[in-house]
N, C-alpha and C positions, 0 to 999 in steps of 0.2 A: 570717713565714715563715722557715724554716732547713732546712738539709740534713739534719739529725738525723731519727732515726727516731720513728714515732707514739708508741712506747714512752717514747723518751727526751723526747719533749716533753711527754707528759703527766705524767712524773716533774718535769720542770722547773715545769710550770705548777701541779702541787700542792706543790711545794716553796715557791713564790714566793706561793702563795694567789692566782693571778690567777682572774678569772671570766669567762675566754673561752679559747678553745683556741688553739694556735698551727698556722699551716699548714704541713705537711712538704713538702719539695721533694726527696725522695731522689735523684732522676734527675738534678738540677739544672737542669730544663727551664724553670723560671719564672726561675730565677737568672740563666741565659744570655741570656733574652728581656729581660729588664731591666737587664742589664750589672753585675749582681752578683758575677758569676765569668767567669773567660776560659775559652774551650774548652780541654777537657785539665786544667783546673785540678782539684787534689783538696785544696785548702785550704780555709779558712774563706771565708764570703761577705763582700763589703764591707758595711759598716752602710749602709744607705740607706733614704730615706723616699719612699713612695708613697702618694698616696690616689686611691683608684678611687671614681668617681661610682656612684650607683644604677644607671645604664644601661650601667655595665661600661668607662667609658671613665677614662683617666688624667687626673685634674682637677690634681693637684699632684705635684711630683718633685723630690726633694733627691737628687743624686748621693752625696752624703756628710752624715751626720747622728751625732750623739752621742747614744746610748740616752738619757742622763738629760734632754737637752734637747729632744729630739724631740717628747714629747707636748704641750708646750706651744706649739711651731712649728706642729704639725697643728692644734691647737684654734683658733691666731692665724689659718691660712690658712683655715679652715673659717668663721671670723668668727660 
C-alpha cells in the first residue's frame, strides 16, 4: 500500500516488473488506521508490515520493516 496515485503506482509496478498491483491509499485512511502515518501528516508512510488472513483479520504485524528483508520475514511467519 502507498499514498501514491493509481497512475503512479501502476508506473512503478511496470518499472519494477511486479506481477501484482499495489494498493493506493491516497486519502491516508488505511495508513492512519494501521499507524503508518500521523493525523495531519503529509509525509511518506512509515515502512511497516501487516499480514491479513483470509477472514480479514490481522494475523501478523511489524511496526517497522526493511523492504529488502520483509518478504523473507513474512514467509517465515506464514511457515
